[in-house]
LUMFIRO-504376 format. One line per 4 residues: number of its first residue (from 1); their letters; for each residue x, y, z of N, C-alpha, C, O. Coordinates in steps of 0.1 Angstrom, whole numbers, plus 5000, padded with zeros to 4 digits. Layout:
N
NUM> A> X,Y,Z,X,Y,Z,X,Y,Z,X,Y,Z | ...
//
This chain:
143
1> XXXX> 9312,6300,0551,9310,6314,0551,9303,6324,0538,9292,6329,0536 | 9314,6322,0532,9311,6334,0519,9293,6333,0513,9285,6342,0512 | 9291,6317,0511,9281,6315,0509,9270,6323,0523,9263,6333,0524 | 9273,6315,0530,9261,6319,0543,9260,6343,0542,9251,6350,0543
5> XXXX> 9273,6346,0540,9273,6360,0539,9264,6362,0525,9256,6371,0523 | 9267,6356,0519,9261,6364,0503,9239,6366,0503,9230,6374,0501 | 9242,6347,0510,9227,6344,0512,9219,6353,0519,9208,6357,0516 | 9227,6356,0532,9222,6367,0544,9219,6381,0539,9209,6389,0540
9> XXXX> 9233,6381,0531,9229,6393,0527,9213,6394,0511,9208,6405,0507 | 9210,6386,0509,9199,6387,0500,9190,6384,0505,9180,6389,0499 | 9187,6376,0516,9173,6372,0521,9173,6389,0536,9164,6392,0544 | 9185,6397,0535,9180,6405,0543,9173,6416,0533,9164,6424,0536
13> XXXX> 9177,6416,0524,9172,6431,0509,9157,6429,0503,9149,6437,0500 | 9158,6413,0505,9142,6407,0506,9136,6406,0519,9145,6408,0527 | 9133,6405,0521,9128,6409,0538,9126,6429,0541,9116,6433,0546 | 9133,6435,0539,9142,6444,0547,9123,6452,0527,9113,6459,0528
17> XXXX> 9129,6446,0517,9119,6446,0507,9100,6445,0510,9091,6453,0506 | 9100,6433,0518,9087,6430,0514,9080,6436,0531,9068,6437,0534 | 9091,6437,0538,9085,6453,0546,9083,6466,0544,9074,6472,0550 | 9090,6471,0538,9085,6485,0529,9079,6487,0519,9079,6499,0515
21> XXXX> 9072,6477,0510,9057,6472,0503,9048,6463,0511,9042,6455,0505 | 9047,6463,0523,9037,6455,0535,9023,6458,0525,9018,6448,0520 | 9017,6470,0522,9006,6477,0517,9007,6473,0503,8999,6480,0496 | 9014,6464,0495,9005,6454,0487,9017,6436,0491,9021,6425,0485
25> XXXX> 9017,6438,0495,9019,6422,0507,9006,6415,0514,9001,6403,0514 | 9003,6429,0521,8994,6421,0533,8976,6416,0526,8967,6408,0528 | 8978,6427,0517,8967,6421,0514,8964,6402,0505,8955,6395,0506 | 8974,6401,0500,8976,6389,0493,8973,6376,0507,8965,6367,0509
29> XXXX> 8985,6382,0513,8979,6370,0526,8968,6370,0539,8961,6364,0547 | 8970,6383,0533,8952,6383,0542,8942,6375,0532,8941,6363,0535 | 8936,6379,0523,8929,6371,0511,8933,6356,0515,8929,6348,0524 | 8939,6355,0510,8944,6340,0513,8944,6332,0522,8943,6320,0520
33> XXXX> 8945,6335,0529,8947,6332,0541,8928,6334,0542,8921,6325,0538 | 8924,6346,0547,8910,6337,0551,8908,6332,0535,8919,6328,0533 | 8901,6330,0526,8903,6324,0515,8899,6301,0524,8891,6292,0527 | 8913,6306,0524,8919,6292,0531,8909,6285,0547,8905,6273,0548
37> XXXX> 8907,6293,0555,8901,6295,0565,8885,6282,0566,8882,6272,0572 | 8879,6295,0548,8865,6293,0550,8869,6285,0543,8863,6275,0547 | 8876,6281,0533,8872,6269,0522,8874,6254,0534,8866,6245,0533 | 8887,6253,0545,8888,6246,0550,8873,6245,0561,8873,6234,0567
41> XXXX> 8865,6251,0564,8856,6247,0573,8842,6247,0561,8830,6244,0565 | 8844,6250,0549,8835,6247,0540,8834,6228,0535,8823,6223,0534 | 8846,6222,0533,8851,6214,0531,8852,6201,0549,8855,6189,0552 | 8847,6212,0554,8848,6201,0569,8831,6197,0571,8827,6186,0576
45> XXXX> 8823,6208,0566,8810,6210,0565,8802,6203,0559,8790,6200,0562 | 8814,6198,0544,8804,6187,0531,8812,6177,0534,8813,6170,0524 | 8824,6171,0550,8822,6162,0550,8835,6153,0540,8838,6141,0541 | 8842,6167,0527,8851,6158,0522,8867,6166,0519,8873,6170,0509
49> XXXX> 8871,6166,0535,8886,6172,0540,8892,6166,0536,8888,6154,0535 | 8908,6172,0530,8917,6165,0529,8931,6175,0529,8934,6184,0522 | 8935,6171,0538,8951,6177,0543,8959,6182,0535,8966,6192,0538 | 8960,6178,0523,8968,6184,0510,8959,6197,0506,8964,6208,0504
53> XXXX> 8943,6194,0505,8942,6207,0502,8941,6221,0507,8940,6233,0503 | 8940,6215,0520,8942,6229,0534,8954,6232,0533,8959,6241,0540 | 8961,6225,0526,8968,6231,0531,8981,6238,0514,8993,6240,0513 | 8975,6238,0509,8979,6241,0495,8975,6259,0496,8977,6264,0485
57> XXXX> 8971,6266,0503,8972,6282,0507,8987,6287,0507,8992,6295,0499 | 8995,6277,0524,9007,6284,0517,9018,6286,0508,9028,6292,0510 | 9013,6275,0490,9025,6276,0481,9014,6289,0475,9019,6295,0465 | 9001,6295,0480,8997,6301,0476,9005,6319,0472,9009,6327,0464
61> XXXX> 9003,6316,0487,9007,6327,0497,9023,6331,0489,9023,6343,0485 | 9034,6323,0487,9044,6318,0485,9045,6325,0477,9049,6337,0476 | 9038,6313,0464,9038,6319,0443,9034,6336,0444,9042,6345,0441 | 9019,6338,0450,9014,6350,0448,9027,6364,0456,9030,6375,0451
65> XXXX> 9032,6358,0468,9041,6374,0469,9060,6372,0459,9068,6381,0456 | 9061,6364,0457,9073,6363,0451,9062,6367,0434,9062,6379,0431 | 9057,6363,0427,9048,6369,0419,9049,6387,0418,9051,6395,0408 | 9047,6390,0434,9050,6401,0435,9058,6409,0441,9059,6421,0442
69> XXXX> 9064,6401,0444,9079,6405,0442,9087,6411,0438,9093,6421,0441 | 9089,6400,0423,9092,6403,0409,9088,6415,0401,9096,6420,0394 | 9072,6420,0402,9068,6430,0398,9073,6442,0404,9073,6452,0397 | 9076,6442,0414,9080,6455,0419,9085,6458,0421,9086,6469,0427
73> XXXX> 9100,6448,0414,9112,6452,0410,9113,6457,0400,9118,6467,0397 | 9106,6449,0392,9105,6457,0378,9097,6474,0372,9101,6481,0363 | 9086,6474,0381,9085,6487,0384,9093,6496,0394,9089,6507,0395 | 9101,6493,0401,9118,6505,0403,9125,6504,0389,9132,6513,0383
77> XXXX> 9123,6499,0387,9136,6498,0374,9130,6505,0362,9137,6513,0355 | 9118,6502,0359,9110,6507,0350,9099,6517,0350,9088,6512,0352 | 9100,6535,0349,9087,6544,0355,9082,6537,0350,9078,6527,0358 | 9078,6537,0331,9063,6539,0329,9053,6523,0333,9042,6519,0329
81> XXXX> 9062,6516,0341,9052,6504,0341,9046,6506,0354,9045,6495,0359 | 9041,6519,0361,9038,6518,0371,9022,6510,0373,9015,6511,0383 | 9021,6505,0363,9008,6499,0363,9003,6481,0365,8992,6475,0367 | 9020,6476,0363,9022,6467,0363,9015,6458,0376,9010,6447,0375
85> XXXX> 9018,6467,0390,9018,6452,0400,8999,6454,0404,8993,6447,0412 | 8993,6464,0397,8978,6465,0397,8970,6455,0388,8960,6449,0393 | 8973,6453,0380,8975,6447,0362,8979,6437,0366,8975,6428,0358 | 8985,6432,0375,8983,6416,0377,8977,6414,0388,8966,6408,0388
89> XXXX> 8982,6417,0397,8974,6413,0412,8958,6415,0420,8951,6407,0426 | 8955,6429,0415,8934,6424,0409,8931,6419,0407,8922,6414,0414 | 8935,6413,0391,8928,6394,0395,8932,6380,0395,8923,6371,0397 | 8937,6380,0395,8941,6376,0415,8937,6375,0422,8929,6366,0419
93> XXXX> 8935,6380,0434,8930,6390,0443,8919,6386,0443,8914,6381,0453 | 8909,6388,0428,8890,6393,0425,8892,6374,0427,8887,6370,0437 | 8896,6365,0420,8895,6350,0415,8895,6348,0432,8886,6342,0436 | 8905,6354,0441,8904,6343,0457,8892,6351,0465,8888,6345,0474
97> XXXX> 8886,6363,0462,8876,6370,0467,8866,6363,0465,8859,6358,0474 | 8862,6361,0449,8851,6346,0447,8851,6337,0453,8841,6332,0459 | 8869,6330,0455,8863,6319,0464,8861,6320,0475,8859,6307,0476 | 8860,6324,0489,8859,6328,0494,8841,6332,0499,8835,6330,0509
101> XXXX> 8838,6339,0487,8818,6338,0484,8815,6325,0485,8807,6318,0492 | 8825,6320,0473,8819,6309,0475,8817,6292,0486,8809,6282,0486 | 8831,6296,0496,8826,6293,0506,8817,6300,0523,8815,6295,0534 | 8814,6315,0514,8808,6319,0524,8791,6313,0521,8783,6314,0530
105> XXXX> 8788,6309,0510,8780,6306,0506,8775,6295,0509,8763,6296,0512 | 8783,6275,0509,8781,6266,0510,8781,6266,0528,8775,6258,0535 | 8788,6277,0534,8783,6274,0548,8771,6282,0550,8769,6286,0562 | 8763,6285,0540,8754,6292,0542,8753,6308,0550,8744,6315,0555
109> XXXX> 8769,6312,0548,8766,6327,0559,8764,6339,0551,8767,6349,0557 | 8760,6340,0539,8754,6346,0527,8749,6337,0514,8754,6326,0510 | 8736,6345,0510,8732,6339,0500,8725,6355,0495,8727,6366,0499 | 8716,6349,0485,8710,6362,0478,8709,6354,0459,8719,6348,0455
113> XXXX> 8697,6354,0449,8699,6358,0439,8709,6363,0429,8710,6359,0417 | 8716,6374,0436,8728,6378,0428,8742,6368,0426,8749,6366,0417 | 8742,6365,0440,8759,6355,0445,8752,6339,0436,8760,6332,0430 | 8740,6336,0436,8743,6335,0430,8738,6325,0415,8735,6313,0412
117> XXXX> 8740,6340,0409,8739,6342,0393,8754,6343,0388,8759,6340,0377 | 8759,6348,0400,8775,6352,0401,8780,6335,0399,8783,6329,0388 | 8780,6332,0410,8789,6314,0410,8785,6304,0398,8793,6296,0393 | 8770,6305,0393,8768,6301,0385,8774,6298,0374,8780,6288,0371
121> XXXX> 8772,6310,0368,8784,6322,0359,8800,6314,0358,8807,6308,0349 | 8804,6316,0376,8814,6311,0372,8821,6298,0373,8832,6297,0369 | 8814,6286,0377,8815,6280,0374,8810,6268,0360,8812,6257,0356 | 8801,6281,0356,8799,6270,0344,8805,6277,0336,8801,6275,0324
125> XXXX> 8817,6292,0337,8828,6293,0324,8838,6280,0334,8845,6272,0328 | 8839,6280,0343,8850,6267,0348,8851,6254,0336,8858,6250,0327 | 8837,6248,0342,8831,6244,0335,8830,6239,0318,8829,6227,0314 | 8831,6255,0308,8832,6247,0300,8849,6253,0294,8854,6248,0284
129> XXXX> 8854,6262,0303,8870,6257,0301,8875,6240,0301,8881,6235,0291 | 8872,6233,0311,8872,6223,0312,8867,6214,0298,8875,6210,0290 | 8853,6212,0298,8852,6205,0283,8855,6207,0272,8854,6197,0264 | 8860,6223,0265,8867,6230,0256,8883,6221,0258,8886,6218,0247
133> XXXX> 8890,6218,0265,8902,6214,0271,8906,6199,0266,8916,6196,0260 | 8897,6191,0268,8896,6182,0267,8889,6177,0257,8888,6165,0256 | 8884,6186,0249,8877,6179,0237,8889,6182,0225,8889,6174,0216 | 8899,6193,0224,8910,6197,0223,8919,6182,0224,8921,6177,0213
137> XXXX> 8923,6176,0232,8933,6172,0239,8924,6154,0230,8932,6147,0223 | 8910,6152,0231,8907,6141,0229,8911,6143,0210,8916,6133,0205 | 8909,6154,0201,8907,6157,0186,8928,6153,0184,8933,6147,0174 | 8937,6161,0199,8946,6159,0195,8955,6149,0191,8964,6150,0183
141> XXX> 8951,6135,0200,8949,6122,0202,8947,6112,0188,8953,6102,0183 | 8936,6120,0185,8929,6110,0177,8939,6113,0157,8939,6106,0147 | 8944,6121,0159,8950,6132,0150,8962,6118,0143,8970,6121,0134
//
């Protein structure tokens, strides 16, 4: 009974904080959910749909929400870190929005030379990071 009371009180406070800060949590849920919908449609169109990949958005929402919750609690405790939630969450949201643009492009919903250039640069950057990591791992294995 004591454990359930403690957990009930803890979850009450967490849910109350989510409701109080819904203006910050709602965009994360919305962007991740929309990205998941368009990713699923894109994978269905290309024929490489996997259920396990389509459910990744649940983990993203939970992890991004937990990160934002911790950041908000830190901001409440320290007055001089009011910028922290924006500095951490905006790049995450931008990555999700870029992913959504990529899925829209693969579905044929949007097009244009600027978007193609942007997506090629993002893909080239990701490929460069993968190639660089592979080279570093190979060098470590050889030594």
